[in-house]
NUMAR-328630 format. One record per residue: residue in three letters; x, y, z of N, C-alpha, C, O in turn. Coordinates in pm, whole numbers, padded with zeros to 5 digits, always signed. Layout:
REM NUMAR-328630
ALAXYZXYZXYZXYZ/...
//
This chain:
REM NUMAR-328630
MET+04928-01334+16515+04850-01237+16405+04857-01308+16333+04786-01270+16240/LYS+04940-01473+16292+04931-01518+16212+04783-01573+16117+04765-01576+15995/ASP+04693-01611+16230+04609-01643+16256+04473-01562+16231+04361-01611+16217/SER+04513-01410+16228+04385-01326+16235+04390-01309+16098+04454-01370+16012/ASN+04258-01154+16085+04200-01148+15988+04271-00999+15944+04206-00906+15896/VAL+04358-00997+15961+04440-00822+15953+04567-00854+15852+04640-00953+15864/TRP+04578-00766+15764+04642-00761+15645+04727-00618+15675+04679-00525+15741/VAL+04867-00619+15613+04946-00519+15608+04974-00499+15480+04991-00574+15384/ASN+04976-00311+15505+05026-00285+15345+05152-00247+15357+05195-00158+15431/GLY+05235-00346+15250+05359-00336+15259+05425-00236+15184+05544-00234+15153/GLY+05324-00139+15152+05414-00011+15080+05474-00040+14934+05576+00017+14897/TYR+05424-00108+14873+05509-00148+14747+05418-00091+14629+05300-00123+14609/PHE+05466-00035+14583+05361+00003+14441+05417-00025+14307+05537-00051+14313/VAL+05376-00028+14209+05402-00027+14078+05331+00043+14005+05215+00010+13982/LEU+05371+00127+13967+05297+00290+13908+05337+00265+13739+05445+00227+13693/ARG+05217+00300+13671+05252+00378+13559+05284+00536+13524+05257+00619+13612/LYS+05314+00559+13459+05388+00698+13409+05234+00776+13446+05246+00865+13531/GLU+05114+00759+13402+04996+00822+13417+04997+00886+13552+04937+00990+13580/VAL+05065+00819+13630+05025+00862+13784+05054+00979+13796+04999+01040+13888/PHE+05134+01040+13720+05208+01173+13737+05094+01317+13710+05110+01440+13710/ARG+04976+01222+13688+04875+01343+13620+04776+01375+13755+04689+01462+13761/TYR+04818+01277+13865+04748+01281+13987+04823+01353+14073+04767+01385+14178/LEU+04965+01396+14050+05008+01464+14197+05018+01589+14137+05022+01617+14017/LYS+05022+01678+14260+05030+01807+14272+05136+01835+14381+05194+01773+14471/PRO+05132+01963+14326+05315+01987+14462+05233+02011+14636+05115+02025+14668/GLU+05326+02009+14693+05298+01988+14823+05188+01880+14909+05154+01892+15027/GLU+05143+01770+14810+05043+01684+14882+05144+01561+14878+05248+01556+14812/GLU+05086+01455+14970+05155+01361+14988+05080+01254+14934+04961+01244+14962/PHE+05158+01141+14832+05134+01058+14760+04997+00969+14802+04894+00934+14744/VAL+05049+00952+14928+04915+00826+14978+04804+00909+15027+04705+00836+15042/TYR+04779+01026+15058+04640+01078+15101+04582+01142+14924+04523+01063+14849/GLU+04603+01254+14891+04553+01342+14802+04499+01255+14680+04382+01228+14655/PRO+04645+01209+14591+04617+01184+14477+04595+01009+14491+04549+00944+14397/MET+04636+00949+14619+04587+00791+14599+04445+00818+14615+04371+00742+14552/GLN+04376+00932+14702+04232+00881+14709+04138+00959+14562+04015+00955+14561/ARG+04201+01012+14473+04194+01054+14356+04173+00912+14228+04096+00894+14134/MET+04279+00840+14282+04299+00752+14208+04204+00643+14227+04163+00573+14135/ILE+04161+00629+14379+04074+00515+14419+03940+00560+14374+03863+00472+14334/ALA+03900+00684+14374+03752+00743+14331+03713+00678+14206+03604+00627+14182/GLU+03887+00693+14076+03823+00652+13962+03837+00528+13928+03837+00489+13811/GLY+03855+00433+14061+03928+00267+14011+04044+00278+13991+04081+00161+13985/ARG+04107+00323+13981+04254+00336+13933+04378+00240+14016+04493+00249+13974/VAL+04353+00164+14118+04412+00135+14251+04365-00003+14244+04244-00023+14247/TRP+04463-00122+14233+04431-00209+14242+04517-00277+14348+04624-00231+14387/SER+04464-00385+14388+04603-00455+14519+04601-00618+14458+04575-00662+14346/ARG+04632-00670+14560+04723-00814+14569+04740-00865+14665+04847-00838+14720/ARG+04658-00950+14724+04696-01040+14888+04839-01099+14853+04909-01086+14752/TYR+04856-01159+14959+05009-01201+14915+05035-01264+15060+05094-01212+15154/GLY+04964-01413+15053+04985-01470+15192+05110-01564+15197+05099-01682+15232/GLY+05229-01510+15162+05388-01585+15212+05412-01510+15270+05343-01412+15299/PHE+05551-01544+15312+05613-01468+15422+05692-01300+15388+05776-01262+15307/TRP+05640-01258+15457+05687-01085+15474+05712-01045+15638+05635-01062+15733/GLN+05837-00990+15635+05874-00898+15750+05941-00765+15683+06027-00758+15595/CYS+05864-00650+15763+05947-00539+15708+06084-00550+15771+06119-00646+15839/MET+06169-00429+15739+06315-00424+15755+06351-00281+15767+06447-00228+15712/ASP+06243-00207+15866+06262-00032+15870+06371+00003+16004+06440+00103+16019/THR+06359-00112+16090+06421-00050+16170+06539-00208+16224+06514-00326+16202/PHE+06659-00152+16292+06774-00240+16372+06680-00344+16414+06709-00459+16379/LYS+06562-00326+16489+06506-00417+16541+06458-00554+16455+06460-00672+16487/ASP+06424-00504+16362+06320-00547+16244+06457-00656+16180+06447-00777+16197/LYS+06558-00606+16121+06714-00659+16126+06752-00777+16209+06797-00880+16160/GLN+06732-00757+16345+06776-00857+16400+06702-00989+16435+06744-01101+16463/ILE+06537-00920+16421+06473-01032+16387+06474-01133+16242+06449-01253+16244/LEU+06510-01056+16118+06536-01158+16003+06723-01209+16042+06736-01331+16032/ASP+06802-01164+16067+06909-01233+16096+06886-01342+16186+06964-01436+16168/GLU+06786-01362+16294+06814-01473+16415+06724-01573+16306+06742-01695+16311/LEU+06628-01515+16209+06557-01622+16133+06687-01693+16057+06714-01812+16073/GLU+06737-01633+16001+06809-01664+15934+06964-01785+15987+07014-01882+15929/THR+06987-01737+16079+07048-01801+16199+07045-01957+16247+07130-02041+16273/SER+06885-01950+16244+06807-02039+16286+06816-02176+16195+06801-02291+16235/GLY+06847-02128+16052+06794-02195+16000+06629-02182+15937+06616-02217+15820/ASN+06528-02143+15994+06443-02117+15974+06412-01977+15894+06331-01904+15951/ALA+06455-01939+15793+06454-01811+15731+06373-01865+15556+06421-01920+15458/PRO+06249-01821+15585+06156-01855+15497+06179-01832+15367+06140-01907+15278/TRP+06270-01682+15342+06329-01696+15182+06384-01757+15140+06369-01775+15019/CYS+06499-01842+15226+06584-01947+15175+06562-02040+15112+06634-02128+15158/VAL+06508-02078+15034+06471-02216+14942+06586-02247+14866+06565-02325+14774/LEU+06735-02197+14884+06809-02300+14832+06849-02359+14892+06832-02300+14998/GLU+06932-02502+14928+07028-02550+14976+07153-02503+14920+07154-02471+14801/GLU+07285-02493+15006+07409-02528+14977+07497-02644+14954+07616-02627+14927/
//
């Protein structure tokens, strides 16, 4: 997957307080409000080419634990 042209939305948002103008009761943020902001050119994204791994499940945690245990954890940049 690393060499593919596929990108993942990590689901990390930085919002200004003006975002509340776009929210309406009973709407999901990533659907209607986000579509309105996109239509107005109010959404910006940035590609990050560094290491990323979600940790949403126990299996994800095991993957990260194995990387750390093996000494191959990309997020560990300081030596003890």
